[in-house]
C-alpha distance (Angstrom), angle and dihedral (degrees) to the residues before:
residue distance angle dihedral
M1 . . .
K2 3.81 . .
K3 3.79 89.7 .
Y4 3.81 90.5 52.4
L5 3.82 92.0 50.6
L6 3.79 90.9 48.3
H7 3.82 91.0 52.1
L8 3.80 90.4 47.3
L9 3.80 90.9 50.4
C10 3.81 91.9 49.2
A11 3.80 92.0 48.2
S12 3.80 90.4 49.8
C13 3.81 91.5 51.3
V14 3.80 91.7 50.5
L15 3.80 91.2 48.3
L16 3.81 92.6 49.3
A17 3.80 91.9 47.9
A18 3.81 91.6 50.3
T19 3.80 91.3 48.9
A20 3.80 92.3 49.5
D21 3.80 90.7 48.0
A22 3.82 91.8 50.2
K23 3.81 90.5 54.4
N24 3.82 90.5 54.7
T25 3.81 95.0 57.5
R26 3.80 94.7 91.8
L27 3.79 112.2 148.5
S28 3.79 114.9 -108.1
D29 3.81 121.9 -124.7
N30 3.81 89.4 -107.5
E31 3.80 91.5 53.2
I32 3.80 90.5 50.2
K33 3.81 91.0 47.4
Q34 3.80 88.8 54.3
I35 3.81 90.8 50.4
I36 3.82 90.8 49.5
I37 3.82 90.1 50.2
E38 3.81 92.0 49.5
E39 3.82 91.3 48.2
S40 3.81 90.9 47.3
I41 3.80 93.0 51.6
A42 3.81 91.7 44.7
S43 3.80 91.0 53.5
Y44 3.83 92.4 53.8
A45 3.81 110.9 100.4
G46 3.81 98.9 -144.1
N47 3.80 136.9 55.0
C48 3.79 97.2 -108.1
A49 3.78 107.0 64.2
C50 3.82 92.4 132.9
P51 3.81 135.3 26.5
Y52 3.81 91.5 -114.8
N53 3.83 93.6 54.1
S54 3.80 121.6 99.3
A55 3.79 124.1 -114.8
S56 3.80 120.7 -131.1
N57 3.82 89.8 -93.8
G58 3.82 90.8 55.7
S59 3.80 96.9 -107.2
R60 3.78 121.9 127.0
C61 3.82 113.4 -93.4
G62 3.81 95.5 -138.0
G63 3.81 111.8 149.3
R64 3.81 91.6 3.5
S65 3.80 91.7 67.2
A66 3.80 122.6 110.1
W67 3.81 88.5 -120.5
S68 3.83 90.6 58.0
R69 3.80 96.4 48.0
K70 3.79 123.7 80.1
G71 3.79 117.4 -122.2
G72 3.77 127.0 14.0
A73 3.79 121.1 51.9
A74 3.79 117.3 12.7
P75 3.80 108.2 -168.7
A76 3.79 120.4 -174.4
C77 3.80 106.3 -113.8
Y78 3.80 103.6 160.3
K79 3.80 134.0 40.5
D80 3.81 90.1 -113.4
D81 3.82 87.8 61.2
V82 3.81 90.9 63.9
T83 3.81 115.4 80.1
K84 3.80 128.4 -147.7
E85 3.80 87.3 -113.4
Q86 3.81 90.9 57.0
V87 3.81 90.4 50.3
A88 3.83 90.7 49.5
R89 3.82 91.1 47.6
W90 3.82 90.8 48.9
R91 3.82 90.3 50.8
E92 3.82 90.3 49.9
N93 3.81 93.7 47.7
N94 3.83 94.7 42.9
K95 3.79 103.8 39.9
S96 3.80 93.9 148.3
R97 3.83 92.6 51.6
A98 3.81 96.4 38.2
Q99 3.78 96.4 61.0
């Protein structure tokens, strides 16, 4: 009986530790910014959303990218492009993924 109670106690401790660890896996702001950037690039119709992307001929997009040109599409390519408000909105809209 004592052995059974000891096993039950150990199993409970492991379960509680796993639950506590799962609650601490909240995505950081930088991780969310990276997700927003990836989603932004994926939603751009062409190859050259960002300067660091490659054109269809394999060359670097650079100044030909949508990010580099004024007007039109404005994809987020760098973490500085993503505002705190966008991160907060992403957290609100993606509660199951954000935590």
